[in-house]
Each structure stands twice: as structure tokens, then as C-alpha cells.
C-alpha positions in Angstrom: -9.2 -19.8 9.2 -5.7 -20.7 8.1 -3.2 -20.0 11.1 0.7 -19.7 10.7 3.3 -21.1 13.4 6.7 -19.1 14.6 8.7 -21.0 11.6 6.3 -19.8 9.2 6.8 -16.2 10.2 10.8 -16.6 9.9 10.0 -17.9 6.6 7.6 -15.8 5.1 8.3 -12.5 6.6 11.9 -12.8 7.9 10.5 -11.9 11.3 12.7 -13.3 14.2 11.2 -14.9 17.3 12.9 -12.1 19.6 10.9 -9.5 17.3 8.0 -11.3 17.8 8.3 -11.8 21.3 8.5 -7.9 21.7 5.3 -7.5 19.7 3.5 -10.0 21.8 4.6 -8.4 25.1 3.5 -5.0 23.7 0.2 -6.7 22.7 0.4 -5.6 19.2 0.2 -9.5 18.0 -2.1 -12.0 19.7 -1.6 -15.5 19.2 -4.0 -18.2 20.3 -2.3 -21.7 21.6 -2.0 -25.0 19.4 -1.1 -28.3 20.4 1.5 -28.6 23.2 1.1 -24.9 23.8 2.5 -23.7 20.4 2.0 -20.3 19.2 -0.4 -19.8 16.2 -0.9 -16.6 14.3 -3.4 -15.5 12.0 -3.1 -13.7 8.7 -4.0 -10.4 10.4 -1.1 -10.9 12.8 0.9 -11.2 9.8 -0.5 -7.8 8.6 0.6 -6.3 11.9 4.1 -8.2 11.5 4.9 -6.8 8.5 3.4 -3.4 9.0 5.8 -3.1 11.9 8.8 -4.5 10.1 8.1 -1.8 7.1 7.6 1.1 9.4 10.7 0.2 11.6 12.7 0.5 8.1 11.2 3.5 7.4 12.6 5.0 10.4 9.6 5.8 12.4 10.4 6.3 15.9 9.6 3.4 18.4 7.2 5.5 20.6 5.2 6.3 17.3 5.4 2.8 16.2 4.1 1.4 19.3 1.4 3.7 19.5 0.4 3.2 15.8 0.1 -0.3 16.1 -1.7 -0.5 19.1 -4.4 1.6 17.5 -4.3 -0.2 14.3 -4.7 -3.3 16.1 -8.0 -1.9 17.8 -9.3 -1.0 14.5 -8.2 -4.1 12.5 -11.2 -5.9 11.5 -11.9 -9.4 12.3 -11.6 -10.6 8.7 -9.3 -8.9 6.4 -11.2 -6.5 4.2 -11.3 -7.0 0.5 -10.0 -3.4 0.2 -6.8 -4.2 2.1 -4.9 -2.1 4.4 -2.3 0.4 3.7 0.1 2.3 6.1 1.9 5.1 5.0 4.3 7.1 7.2 3.6 11.0 6.3 5.7 13.3 8.2 5.5 13.1 11.6 2.4 11.2 11.3 1.5 7.2 10.6 -1.9 6.9 8.5 -4.0 4.2 7.7 -6.2 3.4 4.7 -9.1 0.7 4.7 -10.3 1.0 1.2 -11.7 4.6 0.6 -11.7 5.3 4.5 -8.1 7.1 5.9 -7.5 7.8 9.5 -4.8 9.1 11.4 -3.6 6.3 14.0 -2.7 8.8 16.9 -6.1 10.9 16.8 -8.6 8.4 15.4 -9.7 11.0 13.1 -10.4 10.8 9.2 -7.9 12.7 6.7 -9.0 14.1 3.7 -5.8 12.7 1.8 -2.6 11.3 2.5 0.0 9.4 0.6 -1.5 5.9 0.1 1.7 3.7 -0.3 1.1 1.1 -2.5 3.0 2.4 -5.4 5.9 0.3 -6.7 5.0 -2.2 -3.6 6.5 -0.1 -1.0 5.8 1.5 2.0 7.9 4.8 2.3 8.5 8.1 3.8 7.0 11.1 2.0 8.9 14.6 2.0 7.9 17.1 -0.6 8.5 20.8 -1.1 5.4 22.9 -0.8 4.3 26.0 -2.8 4.9 26.2 -6.5 4.8 29.3 -9.1 1.6 29.5 -11.0 2.0 29.4 -14.8 -0.1 28.9 -18.0 2.6 27.7 -20.2 3.4 24.2 -21.0 6.8 22.9 -22.3 7.0 20.8 -25.4 7.2 17.8 -23.2 5.0 18.7 -20.3 8.1 18.3 -17.7 7.6 21.7 -16.3 3.9 20.8 -15.6 5.1 17.6 -14.1 7.4 19.2 -11.7 4.8 22.0 -10.8 2.6 18.9 -9.9 5.1 17.5 -7.9 5.5 20.5 -6.0 1.8 21.2 -5.2 0.6 17.4 -4.0 0.8 18.0 -0.5 -0.3 21.8 -0.7 -3.0 21.7 -3.1 -3.6 17.9 -4.7 -6.2 19.3 -6.9 -4.0 21.6 -8.7 -1.5 19.0 -8.8 -3.8 16.7 -10.8 -4.4 19.4 -13.2 -1.0 20.0 -13.9 -0.2 16.1 -14.3 -2.9 16.2 -16.8 -1.3 19.0 -18.7 2.0 17.2 -18.6 0.0 14.0 -20.0 -1.5 16.0 -22.8 1.9 17.2 -23.7 3.4 13.9 -23.5 1.1 10.9 -23.3 4.0 8.7 -22.6 4.7 10.3 -19.3 4.6 7.4 -17.1 5.6 9.2 -13.8 2.9 11.9 -14.3 0.2 9.1 -15.5 1.3 7.2 -11.6 1.2 10.3 -9.8 -2.0 11.5 -11.3 -3.9 8.1 -10.9 -2.8 7.7 -7.4 -3.8 11.5 -6.4 -7.3 10.8 -8.2 -7.4 7.6 -6.3 -6.6 9.1 -2.8 -9.5 12.0 -3.5 -11.9 9.2 -4.0 -12.3 10.2 -7.6 -12.0 6.1 -8.6 -13.4 6.3 -12.2 -11.1 9.0 -13.4 -7.9 7.4 -11.7 -8.9 4.0 -13.7 -9.2 5.9 -16.9 -6.0 7.3 -16.4 -4.3 4.3 -15.7 -6.1 2.4 -18.7 -5.0 5.0 -21.0 -1.5 4.1 -20.9 0.1 3.3 -23.9 2.7 0.9 -22.6 2.0 -2.0 -19.9 4.1 -1.1 -16.8 4.4 -3.0 -13.7 4.0 -0.3 -11.3 0.9 0.8 -12.9 -0.4 -2.4 -13.4 -0.1 -2.7 -9.7 -1.7 0.7 -8.8 -4.7 0.0 -10.9 -5.4 -3.6 -9.1 -5.1 -2.0 -5.8 -8.0 0.7 -7.2 -10.2 -2.5 -8.6 -10.0 -3.3 -5.0 -11.5 -0.5 -3.9 -14.0 -0.7 -6.4 -14.9 -4.2 -5.1 -13.5 -6.1 -8.4 -11.7 -8.5 -6.7 -11.4 -11.2 -9.5 -10.3 -8.3 -11.8 -7.8 -7.1 -9.2 -6.4 -10.7 -9.0 -5.7 -10.9 -12.8 -4.2 -7.4 -12.6 -2.0 -8.5 -10.0 -0.9 -11.2 -12.0 -0.1 -9.3 -15.2 2.2 -7.2 -13.1 4.1 -9.7 -11.8 4.7 -10.9 -15.5 6.2 -7.7 -15.8 8.0 -8.0 -12.6 8.2 -11.3 -11.0 9.9 -9.8 -8.0 7.0 -7.2 -7.3 6.9 -8.5 -3.7 3.4 -6.7 -2.7 2.1 -8.3 -5.8 2.9 -11.4 -4.2 1.3 -10.3 -0.7 -1.9 -8.8 -2.1 -2.6 -11.8 -4.2 -2.1 -14.1 -0.8 -4.6 -11.9 1.1 -7.3 -12.1 -1.8 -6.7 -16.0 -2.1 -6.6 -16.3 1.8 -10.4 -14.1 1.5 -11.5 -16.6 -1.0 -10.4 -19.8 0.8 -7.5 -20.6 -1.7 -5.0 -21.6 1.2 -2.6 -23.1 -1.0 -2.4 -20.4 -3.3 -2.2 -17.9 -0.5 0.5 -19.7 1.2 2.2 -19.8 -2.5 2.4 -16.1 -2.8 3.5 -15.5 0.6 6.4 -17.8 0.1 7.1 -15.7 -3.2 6.6 -12.7 -0.9 9.3 -14.0 1.3 11.5 -14.7 -1.4 11.3 -11.2 -3.5 11.0 -8.9 -0.3 14.7 -10.4 1.0 
């Protein structure tokens, strides 16, 4: 397996030596020692470092971040799964997705649903209002149904999906409704339906293609996922997480040169 030095971490992820030492002391990152005692980091270490950086940027408390990274490290497989790992800060919880499985890093219990933060390639905090009035009417442009779906996401995801579908029936070009509907279907494990929603888009969109690529990974179709990530990058060359996911997939396929190239592109586009 390819290993990375301290300078690589700075160049690829923008993580300085002090942050690395702090994570090593906490036991979150466990490098080996190479020639002359130089630290060597695995691709899994890069995932931990990137997650720590993202959660810090999402204002997750230090106590919660340390606890979550510790439990993530314990759950991290020896080899990176084809499905990848997604980290989300949801309210006052930190949750992890590995393929179709989702769990709370604090309790270790599996979650029925949570925000899978791969949309637009960013890890983000989620804060949505709960509750929404019921209505059978659909506005001409579907906007009222979109608003209803947005309000129902955390309290009743199935009802939110139905609202987004009604929005799309009224306005098939409503991109955000399509993105939200596909994401919720994905989270609920309704992968074939999510793929259909994404593929029915009338116009290409980088974020939609990125989400479709993540879905294809979860379906075990890594080759199609890589091609779809590349299509997303054709539309948005600065979509940093598309580069990171391509680096991971190339690493799994043993294409180290391509993996490193995309890691460099991830570093450049995420600065």
C-alpha cells in the first residue's frame, strides 16, 4: 500500500505538523516509521486527517470530535471500502456512513436515516425546521411542494420524498428538488429509485453527477462511478471531493500515479 510522508500531508491536505502531532498523540492517526525514523501515513490516515479538518471547520466541539474520531478509527477497515466513508455532523451528533450502513459514532448504534454529506462535495452541518402543514395542492412551478419537502426532511423523510416528487411532476427542471429527492432515496436504501431520479435530469449538473457517482459506488459499480466523477469534473473542475473520491478509487485499483494526481488536484481545489 502506498504511504505518505509528513510533507505529503501538508501538500495534499493542508494539514500542518502541529495538527498531525496532536492527532497522533490522541491516537487518531497511527503512522508507521520508515527509513531514519520518518513517519509514514496510510491512505486511511489521510481519511482521518481530512475528516478531522472538515469537522473542525464545521465547528464540532473538540470533545465530540475526539470521541468521534476515536470511534471512527476503531471502525475503520484495514482497507478502504469501495463504498467509501462519509462523515456528517447532524445536530449534536456525528454520524458515519459506510456503504449502506449508517451509525452514530458516540453510541455505536445504527441510524435509520441521517444526512449523508457528499452533496456538492462538502461536509456540512444540517439545521432544518421540523413540521409542515399538509396540503393536496400543487403550485404551478412546484415551489410550494419543494418548501414542504424541505421542511419534512428530518421529521418524515418519506413524506418529503413524496413532496419532492410532486414538485418534479410540476417542474421537471427543479434541480434542487431532484437533488434532495435523490439524496433522501439514497439514504433510505432505495438506490434504484434514486438512480432513476438522477438520470431523469434534463440538463447535466456537476453536483447531481457527483451524487450519482456516490450512489454507483454504493451499488458496487466502481467503474461507472469513476466515469461519472470524471463527467462531474468536466462540468466543475474545482469539485474537490470528486478528486478525493477518484483518488480513493484509483488507490483501491492499484493505480497509485492516478491516485496521487487526484490527491494533488484535491489539495489545489480545496484551498
